[in-house]
Structure formats: C-alpha cells, structure tokens
C-alpha positions as CSV (number, residue, x, y, z in Angstrom):
1,M,9.4,5.7,4.1
2,R,7.6,6.4,7.4
3,Y,8.7,9.4,9.5
4,R,7.7,10.3,13.0
5,V,7.1,14.0,13.2
6,K,6.4,16.5,16.0
7,A,4.8,19.6,14.7
8,L,3.0,22.7,15.9
9,R,-0.4,23.1,14.3
10,P,-2.5,26.2,14.5
11,G,-5.5,25.7,16.8
12,V,-4.3,22.2,17.8
13,G,-0.9,22.7,19.4
14,V,2.0,20.2,19.4
15,T,1.1,16.9,17.8
16,A,2.9,13.7,17.1
17,L,2.1,12.0,13.8
18,T,3.4,9.6,11.3
19,V,4.0,10.7,7.7
20,E,4.6,8.6,4.6
21,A,7.1,10.3,2.2
22,L,10.1,9.6,0.1
23,D,12.5,11.7,2.2
24,E,12.5,14.1,5.1
25,A,12.3,17.2,2.8
26,E,9.1,15.9,1.3
27,A,7.6,15.1,4.7
28,S,8.5,18.6,6.0
29,A,7.2,20.4,2.9
30,R,3.9,18.6,3.1
31,L,3.3,19.6,6.7
32,Q,4.4,23.2,6.0
33,R,1.8,23.4,3.2
34,E,-0.8,22.4,5.7
35,G,0.3,25.3,8.0
36,A,2.2,23.2,10.5
37,Q,5.6,24.1,11.9
38,V,7.9,21.0,12.1
39,L,9.7,20.7,15.4
40,S,11.4,17.3,14.9
41,I,11.4,14.5,12.3
42,T,12.9,11.1,12.6
43,A,12.8,8.1,10.2
44,E,11.1,4.9,11.4
45,H,13.3,1.9,10.8
46,S,11.6,-1.5,10.7
47,S,13.5,-4.5,12.0
48,W,12.9,-8.2,11.9
49,L,14.0,-8.5,15.4
50,G,12.2,-5.5,16.7
51,T,8.7,-5.6,18.2
52,R,6.0,-3.7,16.3
53,Q,3.7,-1.6,18.3
54,A,0.1,-2.7,18.2
55,R,-2.0,-0.5,16.0
56,F,-5.1,1.2,17.4
57,P,-8.2,-0.6,16.3
58,L,-9.7,2.4,14.6
59,S,-12.5,0.6,12.7
60,L,-13.7,-1.2,15.9
61,F,-13.5,2.0,18.0
62,T,-15.5,3.9,15.4
63,Q,-18.3,1.3,15.2
64,E,-18.6,1.1,19.0
65,L,-18.7,4.9,19.2
66,I,-21.4,5.1,16.6
67,A,-23.5,2.5,18.5
68,L,-23.1,4.4,21.8
69,L,-24.0,7.8,20.2
70,D,-27.1,6.2,18.5
71,A,-28.1,4.9,21.9
72,G,-28.4,8.4,23.2
73,L,-25.1,8.9,25.1
74,T,-23.2,12.2,24.7
75,L,-19.8,12.1,23.1
76,S,-18.0,12.4,26.4
77,E,-20.1,9.7,28.0
78,A,-19.4,7.4,25.0
79,L,-15.7,8.0,25.2
80,E,-15.7,7.3,29.0
81,T,-17.6,4.1,28.4
82,L,-15.1,3.0,25.7
83,A,-12.2,3.8,28.0
84,E,-13.6,1.8,30.9
85,K,-14.2,-1.3,28.8
86,E,-10.9,-1.2,26.9
87,T,-8.5,-4.0,28.0
88,R,-5.4,-2.8,26.1
89,T,-3.5,-0.3,28.1
90,E,-2.3,1.7,25.1
91,S,-5.8,2.1,23.6
92,R,-7.2,3.1,27.0
93,Q,-4.6,5.7,27.5
94,L,-5.2,7.1,24.0
95,I,-9.0,7.5,24.7
96,E,-8.2,9.1,28.0
97,R,-5.9,11.6,26.2
98,L,-8.9,12.4,23.9
99,L,-11.1,13.1,26.9
100,A,-8.4,15.2,28.6
101,T,-8.1,17.4,25.5
102,M,-11.9,17.8,25.3
103,R,-12.1,18.8,28.9
104,E,-9.7,21.6,28.1
105,G,-12.5,23.1,25.9
106,R,-11.1,22.0,22.6
107,P,-13.4,20.2,20.0
108,F,-13.3,16.5,19.3
109,S,-11.7,17.0,15.9
110,A,-8.8,18.9,17.6
111,A,-8.3,16.1,20.1
112,L,-8.2,13.6,17.2
113,A,-5.7,15.8,15.2
114,A,-3.5,15.8,18.3
115,Q,-3.3,12.0,18.2
116,A,-2.4,11.8,14.5
117,D,-0.5,8.5,15.0
118,A,-3.8,6.7,15.6
119,F,-6.3,8.9,13.7
120,P,-5.6,9.8,10.1
121,P,-6.0,13.4,8.9
122,L,-9.0,12.3,6.9
123,Y,-10.7,11.0,10.0
124,A,-10.2,14.2,11.9
125,A,-11.4,16.2,8.8
126,T,-14.6,14.1,8.7
127,V,-15.3,14.8,12.4
128,R,-14.5,18.5,11.9
129,A,-17.1,18.8,9.1
130,A,-19.7,17.0,11.2
131,E,-19.2,19.3,14.2
132,S,-20.6,22.2,12.2
133,T,-23.7,20.3,11.3
134,G,-24.2,18.1,14.4
135,D,-24.4,14.8,12.5
136,L,-21.4,13.1,14.0
137,S,-22.8,9.6,14.0
138,P,-23.7,9.6,10.2
139,A,-20.4,11.2,9.4
140,L,-18.5,8.4,11.3
141,A,-20.7,5.8,9.5
142,R,-19.6,7.3,6.2
143,Y,-16.0,7.0,7.2
144,V,-16.5,3.3,8.2
145,G,-18.1,2.6,4.8
146,Y,-15.3,4.4,3.0
147,Q,-12.7,2.4,4.9
148,N,-14.5,-0.9,4.2
149,Q,-14.5,-0.1,0.5
150,I,-10.8,0.7,0.5
151,D,-10.1,-2.5,2.5
152,T,-12.2,-4.5,0.0
153,V,-10.1,-3.4,-2.9
154,K,-6.8,-4.1,-1.1
155,K,-8.1,-7.6,-0.1
156,K,-8.8,-8.3,-3.8
157,V,-5.3,-7.4,-4.8
158,V,-3.7,-9.3,-1.9
159,S,-5.9,-12.4,-2.5
160,A,-5.1,-12.3,-6.2
161,S,-1.3,-12.3,-5.5
162,I,-1.3,-15.2,-3.0
163,Y,-1.4,-18.0,-5.5
164,P,1.3,-16.6,-7.9
165,L,3.6,-16.0,-4.9
166,L,2.9,-19.6,-3.7
167,L,3.8,-20.9,-7.1
168,I,7.0,-18.8,-7.2
169,G,8.0,-20.1,-3.7
170,V,7.3,-23.8,-4.4
171,G,9.0,-23.5,-7.9
172,T,12.1,-21.9,-6.3
173,L,12.3,-24.6,-3.7
174,V,12.1,-27.4,-6.3
175,I,14.6,-25.8,-8.6
176,G,16.9,-25.2,-5.6
177,F,16.6,-28.8,-4.6
178,L,17.5,-30.0,-8.1
179,L,20.5,-27.7,-8.5
180,G,21.8,-28.1,-4.9
181,Y,21.2,-31.8,-4.3
182,V,20.3,-33.9,-7.3
183,V,22.7,-32.3,-9.9
184,P,25.8,-32.7,-7.7
185,R,25.1,-36.5,-7.3
186,F,24.6,-37.0,-11.1
187,A,27.8,-35.1,-11.6
188,A,29.7,-37.6,-9.5
189,V,28.1,-40.5,-11.4
190,Y,28.9,-39.1,-14.8
191,A,32.5,-38.1,-13.8
192,D,33.3,-41.8,-13.6
193,A,31.6,-42.7,-16.8
194,G,34.3,-41.3,-19.1
195,R,31.9,-40.4,-21.9
196,D,31.6,-37.2,-23.8
197,L,28.5,-35.3,-22.8
198,P,26.4,-32.7,-24.6
199,W,27.7,-29.2,-23.9
200,M,24.5,-28.1,-22.0
201,S,24.8,-31.2,-19.8
202,Q,28.4,-30.4,-19.3
203,M,27.5,-26.9,-18.1
204,L,24.9,-28.3,-15.7
205,L,27.2,-30.9,-14.4
206,A,30.0,-28.4,-14.0
207,W,27.6,-26.5,-11.7
208,G,27.0,-29.7,-9.8
209,E,30.7,-30.2,-9.3
210,A,31.1,-26.7,-8.1
211,V,28.3,-27.2,-5.5
212,E,30.0,-30.4,-4.4
213,Q,33.4,-28.8,-3.9
214,H,32.4,-25.3,-2.7
215,G,28.8,-25.8,-1.4
216,K,29.4,-23.9,1.8
217,W,30.7,-20.8,0.0
218,I,27.9,-20.9,-2.6
219,L,25.3,-21.1,0.2
220,L,27.0,-18.3,2.0
221,G,27.0,-16.2,-1.2
222,A,23.3,-16.9,-1.7
223,V,22.5,-15.8,1.8
224,A,24.6,-12.7,1.4
225,L,22.8,-11.9,-1.9
226,I,19.3,-12.3,-0.3
227,A,20.4,-10.2,2.6
228,S,21.7,-7.5,0.3
229,V,18.5,-7.4,-1.8
230,T,16.4,-7.2,1.4
231,L,18.6,-4.4,2.7
232,A,18.3,-2.5,-0.6
233,L,14.5,-2.9,-0.6
234,S,14.3,-1.4,2.9
235,Q,16.0,1.8,1.7
236,P,13.7,4.6,0.6
237,A,15.8,5.4,-2.5
238,T,15.5,1.8,-3.7
239,R,11.7,1.7,-3.2
240,A,11.3,5.1,-4.8
241,A,13.3,3.9,-7.9
242,L,11.1,0.7,-8.1
243,T,8.0,2.9,-7.8
244,R,9.2,5.1,-10.6
245,L,9.9,2.0,-12.7
246,A,6.5,0.6,-12.0
247,W,4.8,3.9,-13.0
248,R,6.8,4.0,-16.3
249,T,5.8,0.5,-17.2
250,P,3.0,1.1,-19.8
251,A,0.3,-1.3,-18.6
252,V,1.2,-1.4,-14.9
253,G,1.6,2.4,-14.5
254,E,-1.8,3.3,-15.9
255,H,-3.5,0.9,-13.5
256,L,-1.5,2.2,-10.6
257,R,-2.8,5.6,-11.5
258,T,-6.3,4.3,-11.7
259,F,-6.1,2.7,-8.3
260,E,-4.8,5.9,-6.7
261,L,-7.4,8.1,-8.4
262,A,-10.2,5.8,-7.2
263,R,-9.0,6.2,-3.5
264,F,-8.5,9.9,-4.1
265,Y,-12.0,10.5,-5.5
266,R,-13.7,8.4,-2.8
267,S,-11.9,10.3,0.0
268,L,-12.7,13.7,-1.7
269,G,-16.4,12.7,-2.2
270,M,-16.8,11.8,1.4
271,L,-15.4,15.1,2.6
272,L,-17.6,17.0,0.1
273,T,-20.7,15.1,1.3
274,G,-19.7,16.2,4.9
275,G,-19.8,19.8,3.9
276,I,-16.1,20.6,3.5
277,P,-15.2,23.1,0.7
278,I,-13.6,21.6,-2.3
279,V,-10.2,23.4,-2.0
280,S,-9.9,22.5,1.7
281,A,-10.9,18.9,1.0
282,L,-8.4,18.7,-1.9
283,G,-5.6,19.8,0.4
284,M,-6.6,17.2,3.0
285,V,-6.6,14.3,0.6
286,S,-3.6,15.3,-1.5
287,G,-1.4,13.3,1.0
288,L,-3.0,10.1,-0.3
289,L,-1.5,10.6,-3.7
290,S,2.0,9.6,-4.7
291,A,4.6,12.1,-5.7
292,H,3.6,11.6,-9.3
293,L,0.1,13.0,-8.7
294,R,0.6,15.2,-5.7
295,S,2.0,18.1,-7.8
296,G,-1.2,17.8,-9.9
297,A,-3.3,18.3,-6.8
298,A,-1.4,21.5,-6.0
299,T,-2.0,22.7,-9.6
300,A,-5.7,21.9,-9.4
301,M,-6.0,23.9,-6.1
302,E,-4.3,26.9,-7.6
303,A,-6.6,26.7,-10.7
304,M,-9.7,26.6,-8.5
305,R,-8.5,29.6,-6.5
306,R,-8.3,31.5,-9.8
307,G,-12.0,30.6,-10.4
308,E,-11.7,27.7,-12.8
309,T,-14.3,24.9,-12.6
310,I,-13.6,21.7,-10.8
311,S,-13.5,19.6,-14.0
312,A,-11.2,22.1,-15.7
313,A,-8.9,22.3,-12.7
314,F,-8.7,18.5,-12.3
315,E,-7.9,18.2,-16.0
316,R,-5.2,20.8,-15.7
317,G,-3.7,18.8,-12.8
318,E,-4.0,15.5,-14.8
319,L,-6.2,14.1,-12.1
320,T,-8.9,12.8,-14.4
321,T,-9.7,10.0,-16.8
322,P,-12.2,10.3,-19.7
323,V,-15.0,8.8,-17.5
324,A,-14.1,11.0,-14.5
325,A,-14.0,14.2,-16.6
326,R,-17.5,13.5,-17.9
327,L,-18.9,12.7,-14.5
328,L,-17.3,15.8,-13.0
329,R,-19.1,18.0,-15.5
330,V,-22.3,16.2,-14.7
331,G,-21.7,16.9,-11.0
332,E,-21.1,20.6,-11.7
333,K,-24.4,20.9,-13.5
334,S,-26.4,18.9,-10.9
335,G,-24.7,20.3,-7.8
336,R,-24.1,16.7,-6.5
337,M,-20.4,16.7,-6.7
338,G,-19.8,14.4,-3.7
339,E,-22.1,11.8,-5.2
340,M,-20.4,12.0,-8.6
341,M,-17.0,11.5,-7.1
342,E,-18.2,8.4,-5.3
343,R,-19.5,7.1,-8.6
344,I,-16.2,7.8,-10.2
345,A,-14.4,5.8,-7.4
346,I,-16.8,2.9,-7.9
347,F,-16.3,2.8,-11.6
348,H,-12.5,2.8,-11.3
349,D,-12.6,0.2,-8.5
350,E,-14.6,-2.1,-10.8
351,E,-12.2,-1.4,-13.6
352,M,-9.3,-2.2,-11.3
353,A,-10.9,-5.5,-10.1
354,R,-11.5,-6.6,-13.7
355,W,-7.8,-5.9,-14.6
356,V,-6.6,-7.8,-11.5
357,D,-8.8,-10.7,-12.4
358,W,-7.6,-10.7,-16.1
359,F,-3.9,-10.3,-15.1
360,T,-4.0,-13.2,-12.6
361,R,-5.9,-15.5,-15.1
362,L,-3.1,-14.8,-17.6
363,F,-0.1,-14.6,-15.3
364,E,-0.8,-17.9,-13.3
365,P,-0.7,-20.2,-16.4
366,L,2.3,-18.5,-17.8
367,L,4.1,-18.8,-14.5
368,M,3.3,-22.5,-14.2
369,V,4.5,-23.0,-17.8
370,F,7.8,-21.2,-17.0
371,I,8.4,-23.2,-13.8
372,G,7.5,-26.5,-15.5
373,L,9.8,-25.8,-18.5
374,T,12.7,-24.9,-16.2
375,I,12.3,-28.0,-14.1
376,G,11.8,-30.2,-17.2
377,L,14.9,-28.7,-18.8
378,I,17.1,-29.6,-15.8
379,V,15.7,-33.1,-15.7
380,V,16.2,-33.7,-19.4
381,L,19.8,-32.4,-19.3
382,L,20.5,-34.7,-16.5
383,Y,19.1,-37.8,-18.3
384,M,20.4,-36.9,-21.8
385,P,23.6,-38.9,-21.4
386,I,21.5,-42.0,-20.4
387,F,19.3,-41.5,-23.4
388,E,22.4,-41.4,-25.7
389,L,23.8,-44.5,-24.0
390,A,20.6,-46.3,-24.6
391,G,20.6,-45.3,-28.2
392,S,24.2,-46.4,-28.8
393,I,23.4,-49.9,-27.3
394,Q,20.5,-50.3,-29.7
C-alpha cells in the first residue's frame, strides 16, 4: 500500500514523500527509525476512473544532468538549463523548487530529500555521499547504471509472464464461449432427442439449460465475482496475505528472497562505493526489503554497532545466501566490500534469470496442455451422445 506522508526531517525540514508499507503503523515506524517526525499520513487509493499523475522522468533527468556537468556547467547552471528546456509544467516546477532550496543555502542532497515524491531516498543518499568527495557526475552515473540493472531484471520477469498471461486470457475466452454459447444450443437439441445421456454429458447440458434460462443472472453474478476479487486485491490486507502465502510456498518463496537480496546488495554496494558508512547505508536501503527481511536488517545493524563483522552481522539477520556469505568474507579481507556486494547482486540476478527461464519453459507447455484438455473435454462431452447414436445405428 502506498501512503502519502508529510514529515519533519532534521536538517531538511518539512518534506512530502510516498512510502510503500503494509499499513500506516509500519510507514510511521519506518520514518521514525530514520529520525523523522510524521506530521500527517494518508493512504493513496488507486481508481480505474481516476487520472494518474505523470511520474517525473528521473532517469532522463539524471542523464541530462550528467551531460551538462561533464560539459563544464556548475550544478545551478545545469539545473537552470534543464528547467528552461522542460516542456512539462510539473517537471519544470519541480526543478525550480530544487533551485529555490539550493538558493537558501542548503545542499543539493537536502533539496532532493525535500522532494521525496520524485527522488527516492537512495538517490538523495548517493548525492549526499558525492557532495563530500566532489564527484557528483560519477556518482549519478553509478545510480543510472544501478537503475538500468534493476529495470533489466524487472523487464525479464515481465516479458517472461506475457505469453502465459496471453494463453490464460485466450483459453478463458474460448472456454467461456463454449460454456456460454455452444453448450446451451446443444442442450436445446438434446432436450428434444429423448435419449438417455452419459451422466457427465447430463451435467454439462444441465449447465447449458441453466445458462439458457438464467443467462442474465449468471452473467451478473460473474461480473459481481470479478468485481469482488478486484476489490479484494486492492486491499492492503489481501495483498499482504497473498505475499505471505507466496513467501511460504517452498520454491517461489526462496526465489522471491533471492530477488530482494539481489536488489538489496546492489543498492548497498553502490552506497558503499560512494563512501557512505555501512551502518548508515544499511539503514537507507532497508526500506527496499519486504517485512520478512526488514527485521533482519535491523538485527544486522545492531550487531555491527556491537562490533561484529559485516558477514557475521548479515548471517545473524538472515540476509545472506551461501554464496553471499563467502563473498562477504572475501570483501572483508580485501577491503573492497562495495565491489563484492555488486558481485553478489550479479550472481543472484543471473540465478534469478535462469530460474525464470526454466519456470516459463516448464509452465507454458503445462498451461497449454491444461487448456487443451479442458476444451477437448467439453467438446467430447458435447459429442458423446452423437457417438453413441452412431454406434447404435451400426
């Protein structure tokens, strides 16, 4: 569930941001752990009829800003140039708010944090780390690379799900056509035949007669069922229950954990490369984790504050896999922890891609077989009386 929050942050002031959480209590607790004082919190309700606000093109903005900084412009000049060329009113006003905050003497990272609706906390943290070293352009380039890698993984998952969803949609339409149009007409034909039918055919034809007599009510009930399911899925409690069910599923839950850990390690590695201390970086990226792993991040932070090593703290918080644990120990010995975390993310991304490819290769044929058998069974049950009649004539 998405919540729109107004909060008072130390050194930043009042900010408006959007938070993903299961409920208001979790959203408030997360911001309070970050040192913010929540002023107001409201849930975002999505509607089919409502108009969605256009999202700020963060990736394009960042790439243009990098190009202008590499061309020798100062940060203020680059932002002024982007504001002048921006054609969208909302985006131009957002950049102008950034400039106004910087003219008050506050750093660029604080200006980004004050516009948390458009700039994720990870983005502001990357800029904050770069402000201490003066390498803003390379830091932004690292963020663009990070976002591209995250988007690549998401696109693989989405593209792999398109064909199964298409099969399900087409199969549902064909089965619906047979049950809603063809079966009622066969039922009318067999009703006048006066012959005893097999019991499965009788059940199917009884359905056809019900559709013929009460079709409007059945259609209304189907629409009401679809609307009820849609409404239930829009509720945070339902989505949370489905998420818990997915996590408890043996094969699916483990790969969901791998996917989240890959994003977690990539984000953490980028911040460590930018010079942010491990405990602070872990607090910044813990919001990327689901509720199942977020408590583990808090446990790991407490363990590191007590002086435990990164690998031991992560194992205590159950934030590792066998491969991740070994690479973390290598990173501790070599001192290149940011690079090791990036390698962990790459390894898990490749593992996730292999699993998605294997799953789709197995699921698609099974789905086609199931749809084909269902359609074939309906057709056979419709024509079985004709087969019996042909056999009796012979």
